[in-house]
Structures are given as C-alpha cells and as structure tokens.
C-alpha positions in Angstrom: -27.2 -58.6 46.7 -26.3 -55.9 43.6 -30.1 -55.2 43.3 -30.3 -54.8 46.9 -27.6 -51.9 47.7 -29.1 -50.7 44.0 -32.1 -49.7 46.9 -30.4 -48.8 49.7 -28.5 -46.4 47.7 -31.9 -45.0 46.2 -33.6 -45.1 49.4 -30.8 -42.7 51.0 -31.1 -40.7 48.2 -34.3 -39.8 48.7 -33.6 -39.2 52.5 -31.1 -36.9 52.0 -32.9 -34.6 49.2 -36.0 -34.7 51.8 -34.2 -33.3 54.5 -32.2 -30.5 52.7 -35.4 -29.0 51.6 -36.7 -29.7 55.3 -34.1 -27.5 56.1 -35.7 -23.6 55.0 -38.9 -24.2 55.1 -38.8 -20.6 55.9 -38.2 -20.0 52.8 -40.6 -21.4 51.3 -43.3 -20.6 53.3 -42.1 -16.3 52.5 -42.5 -17.3 48.8 -45.9 -19.1 49.3 -47.2 -15.8 51.4 -45.8 -13.2 49.0 -47.8 -15.2 45.7 -51.0 -15.1 47.5 -50.9 -11.7 48.6 -49.8 -10.1 45.3 -53.4 -12.7 43.8 -55.5 -11.6 46.3 -54.2 -7.9 45.6 -54.7 -9.0 42.1 -58.4 -10.2 42.1 -59.3 -7.2 44.7 -57.8 -4.9 41.7 -60.1 -7.1 39.2 -63.0 -6.9 41.2 -62.9 -2.9 41.2 -62.7 -2.8 37.7 -65.6 -4.6 37.2 -67.7 -2.4 39.2 -69.8 -0.5 36.8 -72.6 2.1 36.3 -75.1 1.0 34.2 -72.5 -1.0 32.1 -70.2 1.8 31.2 -66.9 1.4 31.8 -65.0 1.9 35.0 -63.0 5.9 34.9 -61.6 5.7 38.4 -58.0 8.3 39.2 -55.3 6.4 38.2 -52.7 6.4 41.2 -49.2 7.7 41.2 -46.6 5.1 40.8 -43.8 4.0 43.0 -40.8 5.9 42.3 -38.4 3.4 41.2 -35.4 3.2 44.2 -32.6 4.8 41.9 -35.2 8.0 42.5 -35.4 8.2 46.6 -32.1 6.9 47.8 -32.3 9.6 50.5 -35.1 8.4 51.3 -37.0 11.8 50.3 -40.6 12.2 50.5 -42.7 11.8 47.3 -46.0 14.5 47.4 -49.0 13.5 46.0 -50.3 13.7 42.4 -50.9 17.5 41.2 -54.6 19.1 41.0 -55.7 20.2 37.6 -58.2 22.8 36.7 -59.3 20.2 33.5 -61.7 17.4 32.2 -59.0 14.8 32.0 -54.9 14.6 32.4 -52.8 11.8 32.2 -48.4 11.3 32.4 -46.9 8.3 30.8 -43.6 6.6 30.9 -42.6 6.8 27.2 -40.0 3.9 27.0 -42.6 1.5 29.5 -46.3 2.8 28.3 -46.3 2.9 32.9 -49.4 5.5 33.6 -47.4 7.8 36.6 -49.9 9.7 37.2 -53.7 11.0 36.0 -57.5 11.8 36.4 -60.3 10.6 34.7 -57.9 9.8 31.6 -60.7 7.1 30.0 -63.3 9.8 30.5 -65.0 10.8 26.8 -63.8 14.1 26.0 -63.5 15.6 22.4 -59.8 15.7 20.8 -60.3 19.5 18.9 -56.9 19.7 16.9 -55.4 17.0 18.4 -56.7 14.8 16.6 -53.8 16.1 13.4 -52.2 14.1 15.3 -54.2 10.6 14.4 -53.8 12.4 10.9 -50.2 12.5 10.6 -49.8 9.4 11.8 -51.7 7.8 9.3 -50.3 9.7 6.7 -46.5 8.9 8.2 -47.7 5.1 7.7 -48.3 5.1 4.2 -44.8 7.1 3.1 -43.3 4.4 4.9 -45.5 1.5 3.4 -44.9 3.3 0.4 -47.6 4.7 -1.2 -47.0 8.5 -0.9 -44.2 10.8 -1.2 -42.7 13.5 0.5 -42.6 15.4 -2.9 -46.2 15.0 -3.9 -48.2 18.0 -5.5 -51.0 17.6 -3.7 -54.6 19.2 -5.0 -56.2 22.0 -2.9 -60.1 21.0 -3.9 -63.2 23.2 -3.2 -64.2 20.9 -0.3 -60.6 21.6 1.6 -61.0 25.7 1.0 -64.1 25.8 2.0 -63.9 23.3 4.7 -61.1 24.7 6.1 -59.8 27.7 4.2 -59.5 31.6 5.2 -63.2 32.3 4.7 -63.9 29.9 8.0 -63.6 30.4 11.7 -61.1 28.0 12.0 -57.0 26.8 12.1 -56.1 27.6 8.9 -52.7 28.2 6.5 -54.0 29.8 3.5 -54.1 27.0 0.9 -56.1 28.5 -2.2 -58.2 27.0 -4.0 -57.5 24.2 -7.1 -54.0 24.7 -6.1 -50.9 22.4 -5.7 -49.1 22.1 -2.7 -45.9 20.1 -1.9 -47.3 17.3 0.6 -44.8 17.9 2.5 -45.2 22.0 3.1 -49.4 20.3 3.7 -47.6 18.2 6.4 -45.4 21.5 8.0 -48.9 23.1 8.2 -51.2 21.0 9.6 -48.9 19.9 12.4 -47.5 23.4 12.9 -49.9 26.0 12.0 -52.9 23.7 12.4 -54.2 23.7 9.6 -58.0 22.7 8.8 -57.4 22.7 4.8 -54.5 21.2 4.9 -55.6 18.4 6.6 -58.8 18.0 4.6 -56.0 18.4 1.5 -54.4 15.8 2.8 -57.0 13.4 3.6 -58.2 13.2 0.1 -54.9 12.8 -1.1 -54.1 9.7 1.0 -57.7 8.2 0.7 -59.5 9.8 -1.9 -62.3 11.5 0.7 -62.6 12.6 4.4 -64.7 9.6 5.1 -62.4 7.0 3.6 -59.5 8.1 5.4 -60.9 9.2 9.3 -62.4 5.1 8.7 -58.8 4.5 8.1 -58.0 7.1 11.3 -60.3 3.9 13.3 -59.1 1.1 12.2 -54.9 2.9 13.6 -56.6 3.6 16.5 -58.3 -0.1 16.6 -54.3 -1.5 16.6 -53.1 0.7 18.6 -55.3 0.3 21.8 -57.0 3.1 21.9 -60.1 1.7 22.7 -61.7 4.9 23.8 -61.7 6.5 20.6 -63.2 7.3 17.9 -63.1 9.9 14.5 -65.0 11.3 11.5 -62.9 13.2 10.3 -59.2 15.3 9.6 -59.3 18.0 11.5 -60.9 17.8 15.0 -63.8 20.2 13.9 -66.9 19.6 16.3 -69.0 16.1 16.1 -71.3 14.1 18.4 -69.5 11.3 17.0 -65.7 12.0 17.4 -64.4 11.4 20.6 -61.5 10.1 22.6 -59.3 9.6 25.9 -56.7 11.5 27.8 -55.3 7.8 27.8 -55.8 7.3 23.9 -53.9 10.3 22.9 -51.0 9.7 25.2 -50.7 6.3 23.6 -50.9 7.8 20.1 -48.3 10.0 20.5 -45.9 7.1 21.9 -47.0 5.4 18.6 -45.8 8.3 16.7 -42.4 9.2 18.7 -41.5 5.9 18.4 -42.7 4.5 15.1 -42.3 7.5 13.0 -39.6 9.9 14.7 -38.8 11.8 11.0 -42.2 13.4 10.9 -42.4 13.9 14.9 -39.4 16.4 14.1 -41.8 18.7 12.3 -43.6 19.0 15.7 -40.5 20.7 17.5 -40.9 23.7 14.7 -41.6 27.1 16.1 -42.6 28.4 13.4 -43.9 28.0 9.0 -44.0 31.0 6.4 -46.1 29.6 3.8 -47.7 32.3 0.9 -46.0 34.9 2.3 -47.5 34.7 6.2 -45.6 33.0 9.2 -47.7 31.5 11.9 -46.5 30.3 14.8 -46.6 26.8 16.4 -49.6 27.4 19.5 -47.3 25.1 21.9 -46.2 27.6 23.8 -43.7 25.3 25.9 -41.5 25.3 22.6 -40.3 28.5 24.2 -40.6 28.2 27.6 -38.7 24.9 27.9 -36.1 23.4 26.1 -36.7 19.9 26.4 -40.0 20.2 25.2 -40.0 18.9 21.3 -43.8 18.3 20.4 -46.8 17.8 20.3 -50.1 19.7 19.9 -53.0 22.0 20.5 -56.2 21.6 20.6 -59.2 24.2 21.1 -63.3 24.1 20.8 -65.8 25.7 22.6 -66.7 22.6 23.6 -63.5 21.0 24.1 -61.8 23.8 26.1 -58.5 24.2 26.1 -56.1 20.9 25.8 -52.7 20.4 25.1 -50.5 17.2 24.4 -46.7 17.7 25.3 -43.7 15.4 25.0 -40.4 16.4 27.1 -36.7 14.3 27.3 -34.7 15.2 29.6 -31.3 13.2 29.7 -32.5 9.8 28.9 -35.8 10.1 30.6 -39.4 10.6 28.0 -42.3 11.5 28.8 -45.7 12.6 27.5 -48.4 14.7 29.1 -51.6 15.4 28.0 -54.3 17.7 29.1 -58.1 18.4 28.4 -60.3 21.0 29.1 -58.7 23.7 30.6 -59.6 27.3 30.7 -57.1 29.1 28.5 -53.9 29.0 26.9 -51.7 29.8 29.9 -53.7 27.3 31.8 -53.2 24.4 30.0 -49.3 25.1 29.3 -49.2 25.8 32.9 -51.1 22.5 33.7 -48.8 20.6 31.1 -45.6 22.2 32.8 -46.7 21.2 36.0 -47.5 17.9 35.4 -43.9 17.2 33.0 -41.7 18.7 36.2 -43.8 16.7 39.2 -42.9 13.6 36.7 -39.3 14.3 35.5 -39.5 15.1 39.8 -40.1 12.1 41.5 -39.5 9.7 39.0 -37.0 7.6 37.0 -36.8 5.4 34.4 -34.8 2.6 34.5 -33.5 -0.4 32.1 -33.1 -3.4 33.3 -32.3 -5.8 30.8 -32.3 -5.5 27.0 -35.5 -7.4 25.5 -35.0 -10.8 23.6 -31.1 -11.2 24.8 -30.6 -14.0 27.4 -29.9 -12.6 31.5 -27.4 -15.5 31.7 -26.4 -19.3 31.3 -25.3 -22.4 33.5 -24.3 -25.4 32.7 -26.6 -28.3 32.8 -24.3 -31.4 34.6 -26.2 -34.7 33.7 -25.5 -37.6 35.8 -24.3 -40.7 33.8 -26.3 -43.3 33.0 -26.1 -46.5 35.4 -25.7 -49.8 33.5 -28.3 -52.5 34.6 -27.2 -54.2 37.9 -24.7 -52.3 38.6 -25.1 -50.0 42.1 -21.3 -48.4 42.0 -23.1 -45.9 39.0 -25.4 -44.4 41.6 -25.2 -40.8 41.9 -26.8 -38.8 43.9 
C-alpha cells in the first residue's frame, strides 16, 4: 500500500510539472523563433563571407554597428557612415575592439611610415622583457646612416655615423620625427640586422591576429613584400595602447629636439583636437598620405585609420571626420567585469526519502 501511494504521488508531481510548462507555450515558442532567426542570420553571413573571387579573401565594406541605446535615447536618426576619398579606412572602438564603420578595411595597402608603429611595439616588448633598456647606448651603423640618414630623401633624425645614441632618444626620434635612421638603428640593436628584426615583427603581427600584414623592414620604405590593411593597423594600435601605455605616451609629444635640430610631429591633429593623443603618419608616392589616430573623450576611446588620401590636409580632415562621427553616434557601455560572477542564487536540494517512505516525497 505504501509503495502504491509513493507511485501515485510521483505521478502527481509529473502531472503538475507538465501543467506548469504547458501554461507558457508562447514564451517557449518566442525563444525558439528568436534562436532560429539568429542561426539563420549567422548562416547567411557565413555564406556571404565565403563568396570570393579566384580564391581571394573577401573584403566587403563594413556597415556601421547599431548604436547602444544610451546613444539614441531620444530616437534621433543615425546617419550612414562618412564617404571618404581614401583607399581604405576603419573606425574601431578601443574597449571592445568592435569595428564601428569602415570601407575596404581588409584591402591590401602599403603601410609607409605607419610601419614604425610595429617597430615601436617590438622595442616596447623587448623593454618589458628586460632584453634592452631605455638608457642603452646604441651604435649608429653605416647601414642606418646610409639607409635613413640626412643624405636620403626620407624622414631622418640626422644621426651621426659611428656615434652612440641613447635608446630613449632613438625611440623619440623614430616616433615623433619619423626618423628612418633611428628605426634602423633600433632594429639592429634589438635583433642584429633589419632582416632578423623584420622576422620578429612578423611574429608579433601573427600573435596579434594581423593576418593581412607582412613586413620586410622597420621603416616602411617601399617594397613589394611589405603590406598591411587598415584593420590590421587598428588591431596593432589597440594592442600598443593597452600593452605598453608608457611607450604610447611618446606619440602625443608634439616636437623633439636632437643635435640642435627641432622637428615637429607630423600628426597635425595633435594641435587641432586636444583629445587626440596619437598615433602615426605615413607617406610615400605609392602609399599616398596615411594617418592612424586615437582619441579619448570621457571614458570612451576610438581608433581611426585612413589610408591612401591625396594630401596631408586630406588625411587629417578624414581622420577628424571619422572620429567625430564615432563619438557623436556611438557610446561605449561597460556591462560587467570580466571573470566576476554576476549574481549568486541559493540552491535547495530536496531531502532524501527513506526507502518505502511515502511521507518524504516532495515535488
């Protein structure tokens, strides 16, 4: 008789549970439809990305991300992304790494002197690892002097042949003055040669997910095998700001004096917009006029990269347009801290029934 009561009560529990589930079919169906829609959308996006010509990687214009609710609480219309006269460009949110806008972001372009951002990243990494020090005396070789010195047509720090210069001064010269001689001297000091240093640059690029980038020198001087993308430059810039903030501060300095010669930072936005604190200009005949910038307004930081414009003014204006668009129509919201529990809930466990005892059943 006790066993019969046990079975009847268990059956009653199952019936009650089934009835409770049946009272909310609409909610279950809504979740199911939403899940199906999300999966269908993901599959369509995956198929679109796989459509390429002659096996080349797809490079589609990136549509602006939907602004967070806090940026549009008054239902203000959000305009389409700017149209720039550039080979490629991208706007990235620093905190999340999300691409907010851009065009041809994965198109292969020549990096010109923006290459020196990676050169500084490698040097910063070696400093952090204790391999080199800021007060190291670096020898200025004939290769550095001839390849990037005063006798060349490129940017130079006017380093003297066979002299010794503090590593810190070379970093300032390379970043602020865009000195090719300083970049070569740093590469030789870190890795022994430009070629070995370039291999190190490519290893760091691979670590950062810069799949569209390849380096052959630390300066950015033209080479068929030296290339990058606007997206990769944004990834590198984000890593530099996050991983080596002290070295990144050099990019905000407006001028540097060396050997009696004062040179100004070529990033004109440092004078135009007080929220801009980097990053780097670049120019060759083949690459056009390029500029990577970053600005912080309040707690929000954005990164803008514009490649292949027609003039110094055009690259500055384009970057300013992109930054203003991003800060005006997008907001960064912190949802929760990483690796921290959002909430805790008590877990109640029913008491264990003794064999043959109907009085211990719960449901």
